[in-house]
N, C-alpha and C positions, 0 to 999 in steps of 0.2 A: 646423736643427731636428731634434731626435731624436724618433723614434717610440717609443711605449711598446710594449715587446715583449709585454705582456699583453693588448693590444687585438687581438681577432681578429674577422674577419668572420663573421656567422652562417652556419650550414650552408645549402647550397642547397635542401635538402629541407624546411627548417623551415616555410616557408609552406604546404607540402602536408601536413605532419604535425601542425601546431598544432591544427587542428580535431578531430583524433582523440585528442589528449592527454587530454581529460576522460574518454574511454571506456577508456583504457588500464588503470586499476585494476580496472574491472569485467571486462574481457576477461581480464586476468591472473588474477583471482579465479575466473572461470569455468573457465579452463584448469587451475588448481591444484585446484579442486574435482573436476573430472573425473578427474584423475590419482589423487587420493586415493580417489575412489569406485571406480575400477578396481582399485586396490590392496586396498581393503576387500573387494570381491567375490572377487578372486583368492586372498586368504588363506583364504577359505571354500571354495575349490575350485569356484567358480561361473564360468561363461563370461562374463567381464567385458565383453569387446568385444561379444558378442552382446547383453548387457543394454543397453549404450549404444545399439546399433542399434535395439533394441526401444523404447527411450525415444523416439527420434526418430520411429519408425514409429507409436507410440501417440499421439504428439502431433500429427504433421503428415502421417502416411503415407497417409491416406485422407480422403475427404470427411467421413465420420462422425467420425473422430478430430479433424479440424479443427473441426467443430461443437462437439465436446465441449470442446476447448481454448478456443474462443471463449466458450462458456457459463461456463467457470470463470474466464476472464480478466476478465469483466465486473465482478463484485464486487471483484476484486483491484485494479482501477484505482481504485475509489472508496475502498477501505480504505487504499490506499497514499497517497492524498491526505490522509488523516487523519494520516499521519506527515509527509508532505512539506511541507504548508502551515505547521504550527507550527514545523517545522525552519527555515523561512525567517526566523522570528522568534527563533531560538536555542533552541527547546525540543525535547526528544526525547520525543515522546508515543508510547506503545505500547499505548494502550487502545482501539484500533479494534474489537476483538471485542466489548467491552461496548457501545460505541455502536451497532454493527450489531444486536446482540440487542435493545436497547431500541428502536431504530428499527423493527425488524420487529414487535415487540410492539405499539408504538403504532399502526403501520399496520393491524395485524389488528383492533385494538379500534375504530377509527374507524367502520367500517360498522355495528357493533353499536349505535352511538349515533345513527345516522341513521334516518329513516323508511325503510320497506321499499322504497318506489317511488322512492327518490332516484336522480337520474340518474347514469350511470356515470362520465362524464368529471369532473364536480365531485367525486365521491367519490374517484376516484384522485388528483386534485390535493390534496384534503384529507389523504389517506393519506400522500402524499409530504411534505406540509408538516409533518404531525405527526411523521413519522419523522425529518425533518431537524431539527426543533426538539428532539426527545428526544435524538438523538445529539449535536447541537451543544451543548446545555446541559451534557450529561454531560462532554464533553471540555473545555468552557470552565470547568467546575468544577475540573478538574485544573489548568488554567492559573491559575485564581484562587488555588488553594492554594499554588501556587509564587510568584505575584507578591505576595500579601498575607500569607502565613504562612511563606514560606521553605521549603516542603516540596518536595523533589526531584520534578520533574514525571514522571520516568521511573518511579520507584517509586510515586508517587501514582496515575498513570494505570493502571499495572498492577494495583494493589490495587483501584482503582475498577472496573476491568474484571471482576475476580472477583466483586465485590459486584453488579454489573449482571447477571452470569450467574446468580448465586444468586437475585436478584429475579425474573429471567425464569423460571427453573424453578419457583419458588414460585407465581407467578401462573398459569403455564400448567398446572401440575399441581394447582392449588387453585382460587382464586376464578374464574378465567377458563376453566377446563377445560370443554370440550364434553362433556356426559354421554354422547354417542355414541362418544367416543374411548376405547376400552377398553384395549387393549394399548399404544397409543401416544398418551399424553396430548397434546392440542393445543387450541387455541382453536376456536371455531365456524368451519367452512370458509367461505371467501369465496364469494359467489354468482358464477356463471359470468360475469356481466357486469362483475364487478370484477377479473377476471383479465387479465393482460397477455399478449398474443399474441406471435407470432414475427415476425421481420423478413421482408420479402418475399423469397422464393426461397431461404431458408436456415432451418434448424431451430434458430435461436438467438433468445432473447427480446430484447425491446427494451432490456433493461438494458445490452447491449453499446453501443448507440447513445448512451445517456445517460452511460455511463462514458467513452466517447471524447470526447463533448461536454464533460463536466466537466473532463477533463484539458486540453483545448484552452482552455477558459475560464480554468482555473487558470494556464495558461502566459501567457495574455494579461494576467491580473491581476498576476503576479509579474514579468513581463518588460517589459510596456508601460505599466502603470498606476502612478500616484503611490503608491498604497497598497503595491504590491509593492516599490517602491523604499524606502519607509519601513520595511517589514519587513526588508529586507536591512540597513539601517542599524542597526536594533534588534538583529538577529541578530549583526551584526559587533561591536558595542560598545554595550550598552544605556546605559552611563554617558555616552558621547559623545552618544547620541541624546537623552538628557535635557538635556544642556547646550545642544543646538541647539533645544530646545523641542518635541521630538516627544512626543506622549502615549503613552509606552511601554506602560503597563498596558492602555490601550484597544486598541492595535495587537496586543499579545500575545493578549488575550482574543478579539479578532475573528478572528485567525488560527486559534485553537483552535476557535472556534465554526464557522468554515467547514470546517475539517477534520472535526470531529465530524458536521456536517451531511452531508458526503459519505458517511461511514460509515453514518449512519442511513438515507440514501437507498438504500445497498446492501442494508440489511436489508429495506426496503420492497419493493424489486425482487425479492428472493429469495422473499418471502412471496407477492407478487402474481403472479409469473411462474413460480416453480418448485414451491413447496410447497403453496400454496393456503391455508395457515393458519400460525400461529406454533406451532412444535413444536421439540423438541430437535434435529431434523435441520438446523435453521437454524444451529446452532452447529457449523459444519463447519471452523472454523479460518481462515476468510478474513481475519479481522482480524489474526491473527498472521502469516499469509503475506504480508499487505500490508506488514508491516514489512520483510520481505526484499525485496519489490518496490521499495519506496521507497529502500532502501539501495543496491540494484543500479542504480537509475536515478539515484543521487546527487541525489535530491530534485528532479529535473527533470520537470515534469509531462508533457512530450511523450515523454520517455524512459520514463515509467511505462507508457505504452501498449505499447511493445515488450517491456519487462521483464515486464509482466503476462501477455503471450502466452507468454513463455518459462516462467515459473513455472507458469502454468496448464497448459501442455503437459506439464511434468514431473509435475504432479499427475494429469493425465488418463491418463498412461501406466502408472500403478500397476497397474491391472487387467490390462493386457496382460502385464506382467512376471509377475504371479501365474498367469496361464493358461499361458504358454509355458514359463517356467522354474521354476514352483512357488516363487517367491520371495514373501515377505510383501508385502502391499499397502503396508506402511509403509516399504518399501525406498526409495521416492522421498523420504520424509522425511529419510532419511540424506543423500541428495544435497543436499537443500535446506539441511540443517544444515551440511554441509561448505562449501556456497557462502556461507552467512552468516559462518562463521568466516573464510574466505578474504577476504571483503569487509572485515571488520574489520581483518584483518592488513594488507591492502594499503592501507587507509585510513590506518592508523597509519604505515606505511612511507612513503607519499607525504607525509604531514605532516612526518615527520622529514627527508625529503629536501628539502622546501621550506624548512624552518628552516635546514638546513645550507647550502643555496644562498644564503639571505639573509645568513648569517654570512660566507660566502665573498666575497660582493659587498662587504660592509662592510669587509673586511680587504684588498681588492684594492689593489695599488699604484697610486697616482695617476700619470697621465701626466706626463712631465717635458718642458718646453718650453725651448728655448734655441738 
């Protein structure tokens, strides 16, 4: 019997390296972004290596820096879920900023509609529910436009996000404006009993806990639940999903509803734990940064926790770069932009390599027996 010369035993290290392969594009993108960022600063005559050191120091170099990073990571986890959950069903939704804004606005309005002596815990629950409904319906609308009218969900969700921001500013600066807010228009401040405190032993609000819990729950949903398996089938091939009898439209809209609800909850937590009212400071770009977090995590809910800490740390280090090196606070946005471009590039490259590998396997010489 002749042996096929093309049949080879797998490398010895493949069982050890296979769990790390999904992380490889993100790690390569991070390395490429850092190199480009260093080059960007060096061309301006700035101490590039010192800047990178300060980014690490500003993100994790002290207890205060770590608390700042964790506080920024909390809403990023939730807005990243707004991208990751619809992505499981095959949609690229980037409207988390609008869902966050409407969620925060809805949460700020709820106490105004309740009696003055209403209990704090039910009020907070109603605020969270209103925020999740507002954000969920807004993103579900983008999904419905795609499913029933054929409108691209990426463009639709982005345009809807700008509409939501315009509605937010109109209401905060107009009908819902607190007469006492002169230079900084906002809604009526929340009563102290409606504010969310900090976690025990750390100066970070409870939004961090709910963000981590939401990511864990999303992982259980997409990895262990029947609905998560159905989303994967719809995201892989919607036509095949219809042929096997899956309710594609309902699955897609539910995924969008859950993602938007997560972003809306982020808005409620920012209002009740950070700002104390709905104002333009709520529009800090967490919805757009959540897109980067979701892409870096490759839509994995558990990886979102780690990537949110990374992106939150980069954002938190901007003030330190400004103080030490007199660099603009927006310098960290350049690094985030480079990371996003590298992620897209590596995602495209890995897709091409996978297609090339499949073609190579199809054309491989069959073993000859005799």
